[in-house]
C-alpha atoms as an extended CHARMM CRD file, in Angstrom:
* protein
*
       297  EXT
         1         1  MET       CA             18.7130000000        3.0570000000       -6.2860000000  PROA      1               0.0000000000
         2         2  ILE       CA             16.0040000000        0.4310000000       -6.7470000000  PROA      2               0.0000000000
         3         3  ALA       CA             16.8010000000       -2.5590000000       -8.9400000000  PROA      3               0.0000000000
         4         4  THR       CA             13.8590000000       -2.9010000000      -11.3440000000  PROA      4               0.0000000000
         5         5  LEU       CA             14.5330000000       -6.5090000000      -12.3410000000  PROA      5               0.0000000000
         6         6  ASN       CA             11.8170000000       -8.7610000000      -10.8650000000  PROA      6               0.0000000000
         7         7  TYR       CA             10.3110000000       -5.6790000000       -9.2600000000  PROA      7               0.0000000000
         8         8  HSD       CA              6.5710000000       -5.4740000000       -8.5580000000  PROA      8               0.0000000000
         9         9  THR       CA              4.3740000000       -2.3770000000       -8.5730000000  PROA      9               0.0000000000
        10        10  GLY       CA              0.6230000000       -2.1730000000       -8.1910000000  PROA      10              0.0000000000
        11        11  TYR       CA             -2.3690000000       -0.1090000000       -7.1650000000  PROA      11              0.0000000000
        12        12  ILE       CA             -4.3760000000       -1.2150000000       -4.1290000000  PROA      12              0.0000000000
        13        13  ALA       CA             -7.8000000000        0.2990000000       -3.4220000000  PROA      13              0.0000000000
        14        14  ILE       CA             -8.8240000000        0.6500000000        0.2210000000  PROA      14              0.0000000000
        15        15  ILE       CA            -12.6220000000        0.5410000000        0.3320000000  PROA      15              0.0000000000
        16        16  GLY       CA            -15.2990000000        0.2280000000        2.9830000000  PROA      16              0.0000000000
        17        17  ARG       CA            -18.1690000000        2.0570000000        4.5900000000  PROA      17              0.0000000000
        18        18  PRO       CA            -17.5420000000        5.2890000000        6.5080000000  PROA      18              0.0000000000
        19        19  ASN       CA            -15.6440000000        5.0690000000        9.7960000000  PROA      19              0.0000000000
        20        20  VAL       CA            -14.0610000000        1.6370000000        9.3920000000  PROA      20              0.0000000000
        21        21  GLY       CA            -10.5650000000        3.1680000000        9.5480000000  PROA      21              0.0000000000
        22        22  LYS       CA             -9.4940000000        3.3450000000        5.8880000000  PROA      22              0.0000000000
        23        23  SER       CA             -7.5620000000        6.6160000000        6.1860000000  PROA      23              0.0000000000
        24        24  THR       CA             -5.9510000000        5.5680000000        9.4710000000  PROA      24              0.0000000000
        25        25  LEU       CA             -4.8510000000        2.3630000000        7.7510000000  PROA      25              0.0000000000
        26        26  LEU       CA             -3.3460000000        4.2570000000        4.8130000000  PROA      26              0.0000000000
        27        27  ASN       CA             -1.4440000000        6.6640000000        7.0770000000  PROA      27              0.0000000000
        28        28  HSD       CA              0.0260000000        3.8420000000        9.1640000000  PROA      28              0.0000000000
        29        29  LEU       CA              0.9690000000        1.7600000000        6.1280000000  PROA      29              0.0000000000
        30        30  ILE       CA              3.0590000000        4.5230000000        4.5640000000  PROA      30              0.0000000000
        31        31  GLY       CA              4.1640000000        6.1370000000        7.8170000000  PROA      31              0.0000000000
        32        32  ARG       CA              2.8350000000        9.6170000000        7.0010000000  PROA      32              0.0000000000
        33        33  ASN       CA             -0.4200000000       11.5020000000        7.5160000000  PROA      33              0.0000000000
        34        34  VAL       CA             -1.5320000000       11.9990000000        3.9250000000  PROA      34              0.0000000000
        35        35  SER       CA             -5.2360000000       11.3560000000        4.5150000000  PROA      35              0.0000000000
        36        36  ILE       CA             -7.1600000000       13.2720000000        7.1760000000  PROA      36              0.0000000000
        37        37  THR       CA             -9.0290000000       11.4160000000        9.8930000000  PROA      37              0.0000000000
        38        38  SER       CA            -11.8690000000       12.0150000000       12.3330000000  PROA      38              0.0000000000
        39        39  LYS       CA            -14.6470000000       10.0630000000       13.9960000000  PROA      39              0.0000000000
        40        40  LYS       CA            -17.2450000000       11.6500000000       11.7170000000  PROA      40              0.0000000000
        41        41  ILE       CA            -18.3690000000       10.1350000000        8.4310000000  PROA      41              0.0000000000
        42        42  GLN       CA            -17.5360000000       11.7840000000        5.1000000000  PROA      42              0.0000000000
        43        43  THR       CA            -14.0680000000       12.8000000000        6.3130000000  PROA      43              0.0000000000
        44        44  THR       CA            -12.3960000000       11.4590000000        3.1540000000  PROA      44              0.0000000000
        45        45  ARG       CA            -13.9720000000       12.9780000000        0.0390000000  PROA      45              0.0000000000
        46        46  HSD       CA            -11.2380000000       12.5160000000       -2.5550000000  PROA      46              0.0000000000
        47        47  ARG       CA             -9.2250000000        9.7470000000       -4.1480000000  PROA      47              0.0000000000
        48        48  ILE       CA             -5.8280000000        9.9830000000       -2.4380000000  PROA      48              0.0000000000
        49        49  LEU       CA             -2.7100000000        7.9720000000       -3.2330000000  PROA      49              0.0000000000
        50        50  GLY       CA             -0.3060000000        6.8720000000       -0.5200000000  PROA      50              0.0000000000
        51        51  ILE       CA              2.9200000000        5.3120000000       -1.7850000000  PROA      51              0.0000000000
        52        52  LEU       CA              5.0770000000        2.7790000000        0.0400000000  PROA      52              0.0000000000
        53        53  THR       CA              8.3390000000        1.7970000000       -1.6680000000  PROA      53              0.0000000000
        54        54  ASP       CA             10.8140000000       -0.8720000000       -0.6050000000  PROA      54              0.0000000000
        55        55  GLU       CA             13.5740000000       -2.8350000000       -2.3160000000  PROA      55              0.0000000000
        56        56  ARG       CA             11.1720000000       -5.3870000000       -3.8280000000  PROA      56              0.0000000000
        57        57  SER       CA              7.8750000000       -3.6030000000       -4.4820000000  PROA      57              0.0000000000
        58        58  GLN       CA              6.0470000000       -0.3150000000       -4.7540000000  PROA      58              0.0000000000
        59        59  PHE       CA              2.6030000000       -0.3370000000       -3.1400000000  PROA      59              0.0000000000
        60        60  ILE       CA              0.3670000000        2.4690000000       -4.4190000000  PROA      60              0.0000000000
        61        61  PHE       CA             -2.5640000000        2.6040000000       -2.0110000000  PROA      61              0.0000000000
        62        62  VAL       CA             -5.7280000000        4.3520000000       -3.1260000000  PROA      62              0.0000000000
        63        63  ASP       CA             -7.7070000000        5.7790000000       -0.1990000000  PROA      63              0.0000000000
        64        64  THR       CA            -11.3420000000        6.2280000000       -1.2040000000  PROA      64              0.0000000000
        65        65  PRO       CA            -14.3180000000        7.9460000000        0.4170000000  PROA      65              0.0000000000
        66        66  GLY       CA            -16.6030000000        5.8050000000        2.5340000000  PROA      66              0.0000000000
        67        67  PHE       CA            -19.4840000000        4.5890000000        0.3830000000  PROA      67              0.0000000000
        68        68  GLN       CA            -22.3120000000        7.0150000000        1.1180000000  PROA      68              0.0000000000
        69        69  THR       CA            -25.8890000000        6.0670000000        1.9590000000  PROA      69              0.0000000000
        70        70  GLN       CA            -26.7870000000        9.3570000000        3.7040000000  PROA      70              0.0000000000
        71        71  HSD       CA            -26.5780000000       13.0980000000        2.9300000000  PROA      71              0.0000000000
        72        72  LYS       CA            -27.8540000000       12.6580000000       -0.6380000000  PROA      72              0.0000000000
        73        73  ASN       CA            -26.4980000000       15.3030000000       -3.0320000000  PROA      73              0.0000000000
        74        74  ARG       CA            -24.2320000000       15.6260000000       -6.0600000000  PROA      74              0.0000000000
        75        75  LEU       CA            -21.1300000000       15.5800000000       -3.8580000000  PROA      75              0.0000000000
        76        76  ASN       CA            -22.0470000000       12.1790000000       -2.4350000000  PROA      76              0.0000000000
        77        77  SER       CA            -22.7800000000       10.8500000000       -5.9220000000  PROA      77              0.0000000000
        78        78  VAL       CA            -19.2830000000       11.9400000000       -6.9400000000  PROA      78              0.0000000000
        79        79  MET       CA            -17.7570000000       10.1960000000       -3.9190000000  PROA      79              0.0000000000
        80        80  ASN       CA            -19.6110000000        6.9510000000       -4.6140000000  PROA      80              0.0000000000
        81        81  ARG       CA            -18.4450000000        7.0680000000       -8.2220000000  PROA      81              0.0000000000
        82        82  ILE       CA            -14.8540000000        7.4250000000       -6.9940000000  PROA      82              0.0000000000
        83        83  VAL       CA            -15.2720000000        4.2160000000       -4.9670000000  PROA      83              0.0000000000
        84        84  THR       CA            -16.6640000000        2.1470000000       -7.8450000000  PROA      84              0.0000000000
        85        85  GLN       CA            -14.1450000000        3.4780000000      -10.3730000000  PROA      85              0.0000000000
        86        86  SER       CA            -11.2310000000        2.8210000000       -8.0450000000  PROA      86              0.0000000000
        87        87  MET       CA            -12.2050000000       -0.8220000000       -7.6000000000  PROA      87              0.0000000000
        88        88  ASN       CA            -12.1410000000       -1.3280000000      -11.3690000000  PROA      88              0.0000000000
        89        89  GLU       CA             -8.8640000000        0.5000000000      -11.9990000000  PROA      89              0.0000000000
        90        90  VAL       CA             -6.5770000000       -1.1550000000       -9.4170000000  PROA      90              0.0000000000
        91        91  ASP       CA             -4.7240000000       -4.4500000000       -9.1760000000  PROA      91              0.0000000000
        92        92  VAL       CA             -5.8600000000       -5.4210000000       -5.6740000000  PROA      92              0.0000000000
        93        93  VAL       CA             -8.8180000000       -4.4320000000       -3.4840000000  PROA      93              0.0000000000
        94        94  LEU       CA             -8.7170000000       -4.2230000000        0.3150000000  PROA      94              0.0000000000
        95        95  PHE       CA            -12.2690000000       -4.4780000000        1.6600000000  PROA      95              0.0000000000
        96        96  VAL       CA            -12.0770000000       -3.0670000000        5.1840000000  PROA      96              0.0000000000
        97        97  VAL       CA            -14.7340000000       -3.9490000000        7.7420000000  PROA      97              0.0000000000
        98        98  GLU       CA            -14.9730000000       -3.4840000000       11.4810000000  PROA      98              0.0000000000
        99        99  ALA       CA            -14.5270000000       -6.5390000000       13.6980000000  PROA      99              0.0000000000
       100       100  ILE       CA            -17.8740000000       -8.0830000000       14.7520000000  PROA      100             0.0000000000
       101       101  CYS       CA            -19.7270000000       -5.2550000000       13.0290000000  PROA      101             0.0000000000
       102       102  PHE       CA            -21.0910000000       -6.0480000000        9.5730000000  PROA      102             0.0000000000
       103       103  ASP       CA            -24.3680000000       -4.3940000000        8.5620000000  PROA      103             0.0000000000
       104       104  GLU       CA            -26.3860000000       -3.4040000000        5.5030000000  PROA      104             0.0000000000
       105       105  ARG       CA            -23.8590000000       -0.6670000000        4.6220000000  PROA      105             0.0000000000
       106       106  ASP       CA            -21.1050000000       -3.2800000000        4.3190000000  PROA      106             0.0000000000
       107       107  THR       CA            -23.4570000000       -5.5260000000        2.3740000000  PROA      107             0.0000000000
       108       108  GLN       CA            -24.0280000000       -2.7780000000       -0.1900000000  PROA      108             0.0000000000
       109       109  ILE       CA            -20.2800000000       -2.5830000000       -0.8540000000  PROA      109             0.0000000000
       110       110  LEU       CA            -19.9320000000       -6.3600000000       -0.8410000000  PROA      110             0.0000000000
       111       111  LYS       CA            -22.2710000000       -6.4640000000       -3.8450000000  PROA      111             0.0000000000
       112       112  LEU       CA            -19.9710000000       -4.0630000000       -5.7260000000  PROA      112             0.0000000000
       113       113  LEU       CA            -16.7500000000       -6.0310000000       -5.2170000000  PROA      113             0.0000000000
       114       114  PRO       CA            -15.0830000000       -7.0500000000       -8.5070000000  PROA      114             0.0000000000
       115       115  SER       CA            -15.1330000000      -10.7670000000       -9.2170000000  PROA      115             0.0000000000
       116       116  LYS       CA            -12.0730000000      -10.7190000000      -11.4930000000  PROA      116             0.0000000000
       117       117  LYS       CA             -9.6310000000       -8.9680000000       -9.1510000000  PROA      117             0.0000000000
       118       118  PRO       CA             -8.0190000000      -10.2550000000       -5.9460000000  PROA      118             0.0000000000
       119       119  VAL       CA            -10.0030000000       -8.9500000000       -2.9720000000  PROA      119             0.0000000000
       120       120  ILE       CA             -8.4500000000       -9.1480000000        0.4910000000  PROA      120             0.0000000000
       121       121  LEU       CA            -10.7850000000       -8.8940000000        3.4620000000  PROA      121             0.0000000000
       122       122  VAL       CA             -9.2510000000       -6.6940000000        6.1620000000  PROA      122             0.0000000000
       123       123  ILE       CA            -10.8530000000       -6.9750000000        9.6060000000  PROA      123             0.0000000000
       124       124  ASN       CA             -9.9820000000       -3.7560000000       11.4250000000  PROA      124             0.0000000000
       125       125  LYS       CA            -10.2450000000       -2.7150000000       15.0920000000  PROA      125             0.0000000000
       126       126  VAL       CA             -9.5950000000       -6.2080000000       16.4740000000  PROA      126             0.0000000000
       127       127  ASP       CA             -7.9340000000       -4.4970000000       19.4370000000  PROA      127             0.0000000000
       128       128  ARG       CA            -11.3950000000       -3.4230000000       20.6130000000  PROA      128             0.0000000000
       129       129  LEU       CA            -12.6210000000       -6.9950000000       20.9380000000  PROA      129             0.0000000000
       130       130  ILE       CA            -13.0300000000       -8.0250000000       24.5500000000  PROA      130             0.0000000000
       131       131  GLU       CA            -14.0780000000      -11.5810000000       23.6630000000  PROA      131             0.0000000000
       132       132  LYS       CA            -11.4450000000      -12.6740000000       21.1230000000  PROA      132             0.0000000000
       133       133  SER       CA            -13.2600000000      -15.9910000000       20.6790000000  PROA      133             0.0000000000
       134       134  ARG       CA            -15.9540000000      -14.1520000000       18.6910000000  PROA      134             0.0000000000
       135       135  LEU       CA            -13.5390000000      -13.3120000000       15.8840000000  PROA      135             0.0000000000
       136       136  LEU       CA            -13.2050000000      -16.7790000000       14.3220000000  PROA      136             0.0000000000
       137       137  PRO       CA            -16.9700000000      -17.3330000000       13.7910000000  PROA      137             0.0000000000
       138       138  PHE       CA            -17.1440000000      -13.8040000000       12.3310000000  PROA      138             0.0000000000
       139       139  LEU       CA            -14.3400000000      -14.6200000000        9.8630000000  PROA      139             0.0000000000
       140       140  GLU       CA            -15.9600000000      -17.9190000000        8.9020000000  PROA      140             0.0000000000
       141       141  LYS       CA            -19.2790000000      -16.1970000000        8.2410000000  PROA      141             0.0000000000
       142       142  LEU       CA            -17.7790000000      -13.4980000000        6.0080000000  PROA      142             0.0000000000
       143       143  SER       CA            -15.6450000000      -16.0080000000        4.1080000000  PROA      143             0.0000000000
       144       144  LYS       CA            -18.8920000000      -17.5240000000        2.8160000000  PROA      144             0.0000000000
       145       145  GLU       CA            -20.1650000000      -14.1670000000        1.5310000000  PROA      145             0.0000000000
       146       146  PHE       CA            -17.4610000000      -13.6620000000       -1.1300000000  PROA      146             0.0000000000
       147       147  SER       CA            -14.4240000000      -15.4160000000       -2.5820000000  PROA      147             0.0000000000
       148       148  PHE       CA            -11.7810000000      -13.4250000000       -0.7350000000  PROA      148             0.0000000000
       149       149  VAL       CA             -8.2410000000      -14.4440000000       -1.6790000000  PROA      149             0.0000000000
       150       150  GLU       CA             -7.0200000000      -13.6720000000        1.8540000000  PROA      150             0.0000000000
       151       151  ILE       CA             -8.3950000000      -12.5330000000        5.2220000000  PROA      151             0.0000000000
       152       152  VAL       CA             -6.1870000000      -10.4360000000        7.5260000000  PROA      152             0.0000000000
       153       153  PRO       CA             -7.2780000000       -9.1870000000       10.9850000000  PROA      153             0.0000000000
       154       154  ILE       CA             -5.5390000000       -5.9290000000       11.9580000000  PROA      154             0.0000000000
       155       155  SER       CA             -5.6110000000       -2.8710000000       14.1780000000  PROA      155             0.0000000000
       156       156  ALA       CA             -4.8050000000        0.1410000000       11.9840000000  PROA      156             0.0000000000
       157       157  LYS       CA             -4.6860000000        2.4560000000       14.9900000000  PROA      157             0.0000000000
       158       158  ARG       CA             -2.1520000000        0.3260000000       16.8850000000  PROA      158             0.0000000000
       159       159  GLY       CA             -0.2850000000       -0.8950000000       13.7950000000  PROA      159             0.0000000000
       160       160  THR       CA             -1.0220000000       -4.5250000000       14.6260000000  PROA      160             0.0000000000
       161       161  GLN       CA             -0.5500000000       -7.0180000000       11.7710000000  PROA      161             0.0000000000
       162       162  LEU       CA              0.2360000000       -4.3030000000        9.1910000000  PROA      162             0.0000000000
       163       163  ALA       CA              3.5200000000       -5.9790000000        8.2670000000  PROA      163             0.0000000000
       164       164  GLU       CA              1.5420000000       -9.1800000000        7.7000000000  PROA      164             0.0000000000
       165       165  LEU       CA             -0.9010000000       -7.2630000000        5.5070000000  PROA      165             0.0000000000
       166       166  ILE       CA              1.9880000000       -5.9880000000        3.3470000000  PROA      166             0.0000000000
       167       167  ARG       CA              3.3320000000       -9.5380000000        3.0200000000  PROA      167             0.0000000000
       168       168  THR       CA             -0.1550000000      -10.6910000000        2.0150000000  PROA      168             0.0000000000
       169       169  ILE       CA             -0.5860000000       -8.0300000000       -0.6770000000  PROA      169             0.0000000000
       170       170  ARG       CA              2.8740000000       -8.3710000000       -2.2810000000  PROA      170             0.0000000000
       171       171  PRO       CA              2.3120000000      -11.6070000000       -4.2990000000  PROA      171             0.0000000000
       172       172  TYR       CA             -0.7180000000      -10.0450000000       -6.0220000000  PROA      172             0.0000000000
       173       173  LEU       CA              1.1920000000       -7.0610000000       -7.4370000000  PROA      173             0.0000000000
       174       174  PRO       CA              2.1220000000       -7.3150000000      -11.1240000000  PROA      174             0.0000000000
       175       175  GLU       CA              5.7630000000       -7.3430000000      -12.1740000000  PROA      175             0.0000000000
       176       176  SER       CA              6.5880000000       -3.7890000000      -13.1680000000  PROA      176             0.0000000000
       177       177  PRO       CA              9.1730000000       -1.0770000000      -12.4290000000  PROA      177             0.0000000000
       178       178  PRO       CA              8.1690000000        1.5640000000       -9.8750000000  PROA      178             0.0000000000
       179       179  SER       CA              5.7460000000        4.2390000000      -11.0650000000  PROA      179             0.0000000000
       180       180  PHE       CA              6.9890000000        6.8770000000       -8.6060000000  PROA      180             0.0000000000
       181       181  SER       CA             10.3890000000        7.9180000000       -7.2660000000  PROA      181             0.0000000000
       182       182  GLU       CA             11.5510000000        6.4680000000       -3.9520000000  PROA      182             0.0000000000
       183       183  ASP       CA             10.9560000000        9.7160000000       -2.0380000000  PROA      183             0.0000000000
       184       184  LYS       CA              7.3810000000       10.1770000000       -3.2750000000  PROA      184             0.0000000000
       185       185  TYR       CA              4.7410000000        9.3070000000       -0.6950000000  PROA      185             0.0000000000
       186       186  THR       CA              1.5860000000       10.8460000000       -2.2260000000  PROA      186             0.0000000000
       187       187  ASP       CA              0.3370000000       12.2310000000       -5.5230000000  PROA      187             0.0000000000
       188       188  ARG       CA             -1.3090000000       15.2580000000       -3.8860000000  PROA      188             0.0000000000
       189       189  SER       CA              0.0360000000       18.8240000000       -3.8590000000  PROA      189             0.0000000000
       190       190  GLU       CA              0.8080000000       20.9360000000       -0.8030000000  PROA      190             0.0000000000
       191       191  GLU       CA             -2.2170000000       23.1070000000       -1.6400000000  PROA      191             0.0000000000
       192       192  PHE       CA             -4.4680000000       20.0640000000       -1.4480000000  PROA      192             0.0000000000
       193       193  ILE       CA             -2.9180000000       18.9200000000        1.8280000000  PROA      193             0.0000000000
       194       194  ALA       CA             -3.3280000000       22.4090000000        3.3150000000  PROA      194             0.0000000000
       195       195  ALA       CA             -7.0390000000       22.4770000000        2.4320000000  PROA      195             0.0000000000
       196       196  GLU       CA             -7.5380000000       19.0050000000        3.8790000000  PROA      196             0.0000000000
       197       197  LEU       CA             -5.8230000000       19.8820000000        7.1500000000  PROA      197             0.0000000000
       198       198  ILE       CA             -8.1690000000       22.8310000000        7.6100000000  PROA      198             0.0000000000
       199       199  ARG       CA            -11.1590000000       20.6210000000        6.8300000000  PROA      199             0.0000000000
       200       200  GLU       CA             -9.9080000000       18.0140000000        9.3120000000  PROA      200             0.0000000000
       201       201  LYS       CA             -9.9890000000       20.6140000000       12.0770000000  PROA      201             0.0000000000
       202       202  LEU       CA            -13.5660000000       21.5040000000       11.1240000000  PROA      202             0.0000000000
       203       203  PHE       CA            -14.5370000000       17.8450000000       11.4700000000  PROA      203             0.0000000000
       204       204  ARG       CA            -12.8380000000       17.4780000000       14.8100000000  PROA      204             0.0000000000
       205       205  LEU       CA            -13.7870000000       20.7800000000       16.4370000000  PROA      205             0.0000000000
       206       206  THR       CA            -17.3140000000       21.6260000000       15.2740000000  PROA      206             0.0000000000
       207       207  TRP       CA            -20.8610000000       20.2940000000       15.7060000000  PROA      207             0.0000000000
       208       208  ASP       CA            -21.7900000000       16.9220000000       14.2630000000  PROA      208             0.0000000000
       209       209  GLU       CA            -23.7040000000       18.0400000000       11.1870000000  PROA      209             0.0000000000
       210       210  LEU       CA            -21.6910000000       21.1480000000       10.3230000000  PROA      210             0.0000000000
       211       211  PRO       CA            -18.7100000000       19.4950000000        8.5520000000  PROA      211             0.0000000000
       212       212  TYR       CA            -20.9590000000       17.8650000000        5.9430000000  PROA      212             0.0000000000
       213       213  SER       CA            -22.0790000000       21.3330000000        4.8320000000  PROA      213             0.0000000000
       214       214  ALA       CA            -18.5570000000       22.7460000000        4.6540000000  PROA      214             0.0000000000
       215       215  SER       CA            -15.5620000000       22.5550000000        2.3550000000  PROA      215             0.0000000000
       216       216  VAL       CA            -12.2690000000       24.4220000000        1.9440000000  PROA      216             0.0000000000
       217       217  ALA       CA            -10.7620000000       26.2910000000       -1.0070000000  PROA      217             0.0000000000
       218       218  ILE       CA             -7.1730000000       27.5820000000       -1.2030000000  PROA      218             0.0000000000
       219       219  ASP       CA             -7.2840000000       31.1220000000       -2.5810000000  PROA      219             0.0000000000
       220       220  GLN       CA             -3.5330000000       31.8150000000       -2.4330000000  PROA      220             0.0000000000
       221       221  PHE       CA             -0.4630000000       29.6450000000       -1.8240000000  PROA      221             0.0000000000
       222       222  THR       CA              3.0170000000       31.1150000000       -2.1820000000  PROA      222             0.0000000000
       223       223  ILE       CA              6.4740000000       30.1820000000       -0.8850000000  PROA      223             0.0000000000
       224       224  GLU       CA              9.0560000000       32.8890000000       -0.2260000000  PROA      224             0.0000000000
       225       225  ASN       CA             12.3040000000       32.3300000000        1.6740000000  PROA      225             0.0000000000
       226       226  GLY       CA             10.9000000000       29.1140000000        3.1230000000  PROA      226             0.0000000000
       227       227  LEU       CA              7.7100000000       30.7870000000        4.4090000000  PROA      227             0.0000000000
       228       228  ARG       CA              4.4380000000       29.4910000000        3.0210000000  PROA      228             0.0000000000
       229       229  ARG       CA              1.7190000000       32.1490000000        2.8260000000  PROA      229             0.0000000000
       230       230  ILE       CA             -1.6920000000       30.5320000000        2.5710000000  PROA      230             0.0000000000
       231       231  HSD       CA             -5.0740000000       32.2110000000        2.2210000000  PROA      231             0.0000000000
       232       232  ALA       CA             -8.0330000000       29.8350000000        2.4760000000  PROA      232             0.0000000000
       233       233  SER       CA            -11.8210000000       30.0150000000        2.4470000000  PROA      233             0.0000000000
       234       234  ILE       CA            -14.1610000000       27.7370000000        4.3580000000  PROA      234             0.0000000000
       235       235  ILE       CA            -17.2790000000       27.3370000000        2.2140000000  PROA      235             0.0000000000
       236       236  VAL       CA            -20.5780000000       26.7680000000        4.0450000000  PROA      236             0.0000000000
       237       237  ASP       CA            -24.2080000000       26.4770000000        3.0150000000  PROA      237             0.0000000000
       238       238  ARG       CA            -25.8630000000       28.9630000000        5.3960000000  PROA      238             0.0000000000
       239       239  SER       CA            -25.0380000000       32.1170000000        7.3380000000  PROA      239             0.0000000000
       240       240  THR       CA            -25.8950000000       30.3530000000       10.6130000000  PROA      240             0.0000000000
       241       241  GLN       CA            -23.1260000000       27.8410000000        9.8650000000  PROA      241             0.0000000000
       242       242  LYS       CA            -20.7070000000       30.6970000000        9.2460000000  PROA      242             0.0000000000
       243       243  ALA       CA            -21.5250000000       32.0940000000       12.6660000000  PROA      243             0.0000000000
       244       244  MET       CA            -20.9890000000       28.6760000000       14.2850000000  PROA      244             0.0000000000
       245       245  ILE       CA            -17.5120000000       28.3250000000       12.8060000000  PROA      245             0.0000000000
       246       246  ILE       CA            -16.4290000000       31.8730000000       13.6170000000  PROA      246             0.0000000000
       247       247  GLY       CA            -17.7160000000       31.5810000000       17.1800000000  PROA      247             0.0000000000
       248       248  LYS       CA            -17.9240000000       34.2390000000       19.8540000000  PROA      248             0.0000000000
       249       249  TYR       CA            -15.3280000000       36.9800000000       19.2530000000  PROA      249             0.0000000000
       250       250  GLY       CA            -13.8910000000       34.8440000000       16.4340000000  PROA      250             0.0000000000
       251       251  GLU       CA            -12.4940000000       32.2630000000       18.8480000000  PROA      251             0.0000000000
       252       252  GLY       CA            -13.8670000000       29.2460000000       16.9660000000  PROA      252             0.0000000000
       253       253  LEU       CA            -12.2220000000       30.1710000000       13.6690000000  PROA      253             0.0000000000
       254       254  LYS       CA             -9.0100000000       31.0730000000       15.4870000000  PROA      254             0.0000000000
       255       255  VAL       CA             -8.7760000000       27.5850000000       17.0150000000  PROA      255             0.0000000000
       256       256  VAL       CA             -9.3940000000       25.8910000000       13.6460000000  PROA      256             0.0000000000
       257       257  ALA       CA             -6.7790000000       28.0510000000       11.9070000000  PROA      257             0.0000000000
       258       258  THR       CA             -4.1680000000       27.7180000000       14.6630000000  PROA      258             0.0000000000
       259       259  LYS       CA             -4.3730000000       23.9430000000       14.8560000000  PROA      259             0.0000000000
       260       260  ALA       CA             -4.3380000000       23.6330000000       11.0430000000  PROA      260             0.0000000000
       261       261  ARG       CA             -1.2950000000       25.9220000000       10.7800000000  PROA      261             0.0000000000
       262       262  LYS       CA              0.6600000000       23.9070000000       13.3500000000  PROA      262             0.0000000000
       263       263  ASP       CA             -0.0470000000       20.6700000000       11.4790000000  PROA      263             0.0000000000
       264       264  MET       CA              0.9630000000       22.2720000000        8.1690000000  PROA      264             0.0000000000
       265       265  GLU       CA              4.2990000000       23.3160000000        9.6530000000  PROA      265             0.0000000000
       266       266  LYS       CA              4.9210000000       19.7120000000       10.7280000000  PROA      266             0.0000000000
       267       267  VAL       CA              3.9720000000       18.2870000000        7.3330000000  PROA      267             0.0000000000
       268       268  PHE       CA              5.7500000000       20.9090000000        5.2020000000  PROA      268             0.0000000000
       269       269  GLY       CA              8.7860000000       21.2650000000        7.4490000000  PROA      269             0.0000000000
       270       270  GLY       CA              8.7210000000       25.0540000000        7.5730000000  PROA      270             0.0000000000
       271       271  LYS       CA              6.9280000000       28.1450000000        8.8140000000  PROA      271             0.0000000000
       272       272  VAL       CA              3.3860000000       28.8590000000        7.6280000000  PROA      272             0.0000000000
       273       273  TYR       CA              1.3830000000       32.0830000000        7.6100000000  PROA      273             0.0000000000
       274       274  LEU       CA             -2.2970000000       31.1020000000        7.3870000000  PROA      274             0.0000000000
       275       275  LYS       CA             -5.2970000000       33.3640000000        6.9410000000  PROA      275             0.0000000000
       276       276  VAL       CA             -8.7590000000       31.7920000000        6.8550000000  PROA      276             0.0000000000
       277       277  TRP       CA            -12.1310000000       33.3170000000        5.9570000000  PROA      277             0.0000000000
       278       278  VAL       CA            -15.6220000000       31.7960000000        6.0550000000  PROA      278             0.0000000000
       279       279  LYS       CA            -17.8570000000       32.3080000000        3.0090000000  PROA      279             0.0000000000
       280       280  VAL       CA            -21.4990000000       31.3820000000        2.3990000000  PROA      280             0.0000000000
       281       281  LYS       CA            -22.4290000000       29.6840000000       -0.8760000000  PROA      281             0.0000000000
       282       282  ARG       CA            -25.8660000000       28.1420000000       -0.7170000000  PROA      282             0.0000000000
       283       283  GLY       CA            -26.2400000000       24.7230000000       -2.3330000000  PROA      283             0.0000000000
       284       284  TRP       CA            -22.5210000000       24.3580000000       -3.0530000000  PROA      284             0.0000000000
       285       285  ALA       CA            -22.6440000000       20.5530000000       -2.6150000000  PROA      285             0.0000000000
       286       286  ASP       CA            -25.1130000000       20.3180000000       -5.5220000000  PROA      286             0.0000000000
       287       287  ASP       CA            -23.4360000000       22.9340000000       -7.7350000000  PROA      287             0.0000000000
       288       288  LEU       CA            -21.3020000000       21.3400000000      -10.4400000000  PROA      288             0.0000000000
       289       289  ARG       CA            -19.1940000000       24.4610000000      -11.0350000000  PROA      289             0.0000000000
       290       290  THR       CA            -18.3270000000       24.8190000000       -7.3480000000  PROA      290             0.0000000000
       291       291  LEU       CA            -17.5160000000       21.1100000000       -7.0370000000  PROA      291             0.0000000000
       292       292  LYS       CA            -15.0650000000       21.4480000000       -9.9380000000  PROA      292             0.0000000000
       293       293  VAL       CA            -13.3960000000       24.4560000000       -8.3120000000  PROA      293             0.0000000000
       294       294  LEU       CA            -13.0570000000       22.4690000000       -5.0770000000  PROA      294             0.0000000000
       295       295  GLY       CA            -11.5520000000       19.5300000000       -6.9660000000  PROA      295             0.0000000000
       296       296  TYR       CA            -14.4230000000       17.0750000000       -6.5690000000  PROA      296             0.0000000000
       297       297  GLU       CA            -15.2140000000       16.7280000000      -10.2870000000  PROA      297             0.0000000000
C-alpha cells in the first residue's frame, strides 16, 4: 500500500522528432513494452501512457508520435495535434534529441516548447558517440537555444542514466496522490496492444514505404478459458500493397501473424489464436470516419 502523504504524481510528455528513441525510452523507464518500436518513422501514431509507480511518486509518461514533416495527410495532422496538445496538458516535458544530431526537424519542435512548464532536454544515443569530447560543446550549444531546467544525457537502448533521469524528473512533479493503482502500467486495452503488435511487425518486416500506408483494426477479441481469440484486419491503400503483405503463397502474412501472436502471448501471459486478413480501403489515411474507427480521432 502506497502512503499518499507527501506523495507526488505527474504527467510527463516525451516529445521529439521521429526516430530519436521516444518509445524505446518509455519502455525502458517502466520496464515493459507498451509502445511499439522500429527503425522506421511514424511507428508511434497514438498517445500512449506508461506508468511507473514507486513509494514516493507516480510518473505517468505520455509517449507521443514523432512530429511529422513528411507524408502529409489527415492522419499526420492528427498526430501533430497529439504532440502539441500533450505538451500543454502535462506537468513536465522531456524533449528528446539525438546526440550530435540536431537539424531543422528538431528546430521545429523547439519552437513549440511551452515556456511556462519545466522542459528537460534528454540527449539520447550517447552510447553511439565515438568521440565523447564532442558531447559537451553540443550540450552548451543547445542550452542557449531554450531555457531547459535540466539536461540529461542517456542511452535509452542500453538503459544508461535512466535512474538519473527519474531522479531529475521527480522534483518537478506536483504533490498529489497516485492517479492509477500500483499494478497499472498503461492506460491502453489489450485490443489496442494486439493491434499495435501486428503493426509493429509490418514496420519491421515489410518494405520501407509500405507501413505508412497501412493500419490495423481488431474485428474480434474474446477470452475463453484463458485463450484469447483475435481476428484482425490490416488496412492498406492499394491492392498492390495487399499483395506485398500477403507475399508468395501467403508466406509474408504468415510471418507477420506468427511473430505478432508470439509477442501477444508474452505480453498477455496466455495462449492466443490469431487470424489476420488484409483489406484494401483507398484513401483511409485521409478519411475521417476510418480514422475514428481505427482510434486516431
